[in-house]
VEXMIGU-213841 format. One record per residue (C-alpha): x, y, z; residue in one letter. Coordinates in steps of 0.2 Angstrom, whole numbers, padded with zeros to 4 digits, always signed. Example, Ala and Ser with C-alpha at 12.3 -4.5 7.8 and 13.67 -1.06 7.14 Angstrom:
# residues 2
+0062-0022+0039a;+0068-0005+0036s;
This chain:
# residues 338
+0000+0000+0000m;+0007+0017-0005l;+0009+0028+0010r;+0006+0047+0005i;+0010+0062+0015g;-0001+0077+0012i;+0007+0095+0012i;-0007+0107+0015g;-0023+0105+0024s;-0036+0115+0014g;-0052+0110+0006f;-0044+0101-0009i;-0033+0091+0002a;-0048+0085+0012g;-0056+0079-0004v;-0041+0069-0008v;-0039+0062+0010a;-0057+0057+0010g;-0055+0048-0007a;-0040+0039-0001t;-0050+0032+0013q;-0061+0023+0000e;-0046+0013-0008t;-0035-0001-0002q;-0021+0004-0013k;-0015+0020-0004a;-0016+0028+0014i;-0013+0045+0020i;+0000+0042+0033s;+0006+0059+0037a;+0001+0078+0035v;+0011+0094+0037s;+0004+0112+0036s;+0012+0129+0039r;-0001+0131+0053v;+0002+0116+0066k;-0016+0116+0074n;-0024+0115+0057k;-0013+0100+0053a;-0018+0092+0069e;-0036+0095+0066e;-0034+0088+0048f;-0026+0073+0055a;-0040+0070+0068r;-0053+0072+0054s;-0045+0059+0043y;-0037+0047+0055g;-0019+0052+0050i;-0006+0045+0061e;+0009+0057+0059n;+0009+0076+0059v;+0024+0086+0054f;+0028+0104+0058d;+0038+0107+0042h;+0036+0099+0025w;+0055+0097+0024q;+0054+0085+0039d;+0040+0075+0032m;+0048+0072+0015i;+0064+0066+0023l;+0055+0054+0035s;+0052+0035+0032d;+0034+0037+0036k;+0029+0040+0018i;+0033+0034+0000d;+0025+0049-0009a;+0018+0066-0007v;+0002+0075-0012y;+0007+0093-0014v;-0009+0103-0011a;-0001+0120-0008t;-0003+0137-0017p;+0005+0138-0034t;+0020+0149-0030h;+0028+0136-0019v;+0024+0120-0028r;+0039+0119-0038e;+0051+0120-0023e;+0042+0107-0014i;+0039+0095-0028c;+0058+0095-0033i;+0063+0093-0015a;+0051+0078-0013a;+0058+0070-0029a;+0076+0072-0023n;+0071+0064-0007a;+0065+0049-0017g;+0047+0052-0015k;+0034+0050-0028h;+0025+0066-0032v;+0007+0069-0034f;+0003+0088-0036a;-0011+0100-0038e;-0011+0111-0053k;-0008+0123-0061p;+0011+0126-0061f;+0019+0142-0061h;+0024+0140-0080s;+0029+0126-0092h;+0047+0129-0087q;+0043+0127-0069s;+0034+0110-0072l;+0049+0105-0083m;+0060+0108-0068n;+0049+0096-0058i;+0049+0083-0072i;+0068+0083-0073n;+0069+0080-0055a;+0057+0066-0055v;+0066+0058-0070r;+0083+0060-0062e;+0077+0051-0046n;+0066+0038-0055n;+0050+0042-0045v;+0032+0044-0052a;+0023+0061-0056f;+0005+0064-0058m;-0005+0080-0058d;-0022+0080-0049a;-0034+0082-0063t;-0049+0072-0059h;-0059+0070-0075f;-0045+0062-0084t;-0047+0047-0073h;-0066+0046-0076n;-0070+0030-0087p;-0081+0041-0097r;-0066+0051-0103t;-0057+0035-0109e;-0073+0028-0117h;-0076+0044-0127i;-0058+0044-0133k;-0059+0026-0139k;-0077+0028-0147s;-0077+0046-0153m;-0071+0043-0171k;-0085+0030-0174d;-0098+0040-0166e;-0095+0058-0172i;-0081+0055-0186g;-0066+0067-0187e;-0065+0079-0172l;-0066+0097-0178k;-0070+0108-0163l;-0069+0107-0144i;-0080+0120-0136r;-0079+0121-0117s;-0086+0132-0103t;-0080+0131-0085f;-0087+0145-0073y;-0086+0143-0054y;-0094+0157-0044p;-0081+0165-0032c;-0082+0184-0027d;-0073+0183-0010d;-0058+0194-0012k;-0050+0186+0003n;-0050+0169-0006n;-0032+0164-0012i;-0038+0165-0030r;-0038+0184-0029f;-0020+0184-0022d;-0008+0185-0037p;+0007+0183-0026s;+0001+0165-0022k;-0009+0161-0037e;-0001+0171-0051p;-0012+0164-0065l;-0029+0168-0058g;-0044+0160-0066s;-0032+0155-0081v;-0024+0142-0069g;-0038+0138-0058d;-0052+0136-0071l;-0044+0136-0089a;-0033+0122-0084w;-0048+0111-0087y;-0053+0119-0103n;-0035+0116-0109m;-0034+0098-0102r;-0050+0094-0112a;-0040+0099-0128i;-0026+0088-0123v;-0036+0073-0119e;-0047+0073-0135f;-0034+0081-0147l;-0019+0073-0140g;-0002+0079-0135t;+0004+0080-0153d;-0008+0095-0157a;+0003+0110-0162k;-0005+0127-0158l;-0005+0138-0173a;-0014+0154-0167k;-0023+0160-0151i;-0034+0174-0147a;-0042+0179-0130a;-0051+0193-0121f;-0051+0194-0103s;-0058+0204-0088e;-0047+0208-0073k;-0052+0212-0055d;-0050+0231-0052a;-0042+0229-0035e;-0030+0214-0038t;-0027+0213-0056g;-0031+0195-0056v;-0039+0188-0072i;-0057+0184-0067v;-0064+0178-0083r;-0060+0176-0101a;-0065+0169-0118s;-0055+0164-0132g;-0051+0152-0146a;-0036+0142-0153m;-0033+0134-0170i;-0020+0120-0172f;-0009+0117-0187e;-0020+0102-0193d;-0035+0114-0194g;-0044+0108-0178k;-0051+0122-0167m;-0056+0125-0149s;-0066+0139-0141s;-0068+0141-0122f;-0075+0152-0109d;-0071+0152-0090f;-0072+0163-0075g;-0076+0167-0057f;-0089+0180-0059d;-0105+0171-0064a;-0119+0166-0052g;-0118+0148-0057v;-0106+0133-0060m;-0105+0127-0078t;-0095+0113-0084m;-0100+0111-0102d;-0090+0102-0116l;-0095+0099-0134d;-0085+0088-0145l;-0090+0093-0163l;-0086+0080-0177g;-0089+0078-0195s;-0103+0066-0192k;-0111+0072-0175g;-0109+0080-0158l;-0105+0073-0141i;-0110+0084-0126r;-0108+0085-0108m;-0113+0097-0094d;-0102+0090-0081d;-0085+0086-0089f;-0075+0093-0074v;-0084+0085-0059l;-0098+0073-0065d;-0115+0074-0057w;-0115+0055-0054h;-0101+0055-0041s;-0088+0069-0045g;-0096+0081-0032l;-0096+0078-0013d;-0114+0082-0013v;-0119+0069-0026s;-0128+0054-0020d;-0126+0044-0036g;-0144+0045-0042h;-0138+0055-0057y;-0132+0044-0071g;-0115+0044-0079l;-0115+0047-0098g;-0116+0060-0112y;-0127+0066-0126l;-0125+0061-0144l;-0132+0071-0158r;-0132+0068-0177k;-0138+0076-0193d;-0154+0086-0191l;-0161+0075-0177d;-0174+0084-0166e;-0172+0082-0147p;-0183+0067-0147d;-0170+0058-0157n;-0155+0063-0147w;-0146+0048-0139k;-0142+0048-0120q;-0127+0036-0119v;-0127+0028-0102a;-0111+0022-0094l;-0107+0012-0078k;-0095+0016-0065s;-0093+0009-0048d;-0078+0020-0043t;-0079+0039-0042p;-0065+0048-0053q;-0056+0055-0037k;-0054+0037-0031i;-0048+0031-0048s;-0036+0045-0048m;-0028+0040-0032i;-0027+0022-0037e;-0019+0026-0054n;-0006+0036-0045f;-0002+0021-0034a;+0000+0011-0050s;+0012+0024-0057l;+0022+0023-0041a;+0025+0004-0045k;+0031+0008-0063e;+0038+0026-0063p;+0047+0023-0079d;+0033+0014-0088g;+0022+0020-0103n;+0008+0025-0092a;+0019+0037-0082a;+0027+0044-0097a;+0010+0047-0105s;+0004+0056-0089s;+0019+0067-0089i;+0017+0072-0107q;-0002+0077-0104r;+0003+0088-0089s;+0017+0097-0099l;+0005+0100-0114k;-0009+0106-0103t;+0003+0119-0094q;+0010+0124-0111k;-0007+0129-0117l;-0011+0137-0101v;+0005+0148-0103d;+0000+0153-0121a;-0018+0157-0115l;-0011+0168-0100f;+0001+0177-0112d;-0014+0180-0124a;-0025+0187-0110c;-0011+0199-0105n;-0007+0205-0122s;-0024+0210-0128e;
């Protein structure tokens, strides 16, 4: 069983800790946080045996085999590299400060022959893999990826509005998922030819709070996307438009079936398939079965990578992370050059 030490004790760390309790392939054996009483409270909540005052001590201990880095973006590179150099497998929240920052982490991971994976939940949903395998038969050649991810957040005390800690703003926090959808369904070989973006920045902090844009790739495929903090609703829409039809989801980030902690499982897992001039009565709802929520599959897949850090699965995971961050960087630059 893979022993994971968590660095950080915020909301997302709790999601992963809770998910790890539901698998036999990994265990949270330690936690560290810059505020000791928060780490102790976190440990009590999730039955974690070891609490460390400093993450440096935890990564050097023999109590863990891997780290989950759930810290703000600005310190992520330092911690991930130190963990890799200590021989610990690295499971990290995203985004990263830049493509170069992530490349520095990857170099350390490779030099120390440890596993690396970013914490993008939907890539581990069986629906994602099913669509990737069946997409060409169902909708023909993929022409356009259209995605929207809005998450309401207007609390200026939230870390999302602190550019010293989260320098990419909503581009890193939300558009990471828009960009990851491109990577998952177009592949890591898609070469960006042109990008355009329009953004709105918070008047007080300068943080990008929302943006819309489009990309075209060298093979002619396109993507359009919208994301932001300043709408009064959460939207997670993804359309895959092909030469013979359309696949549509309204929950591509966190599926309604089990992706959200408030889900009770009564929503089905699947997607909508449309073709030709079919009216709504003829649209097909494709139902899929999944007994394991994507957040649990994510933990289990990381545990598998830790067994073969130099395997094909680990290499594929790294390439998808790097490509996603590269697109995020291009989008961030476009938002700041308009």
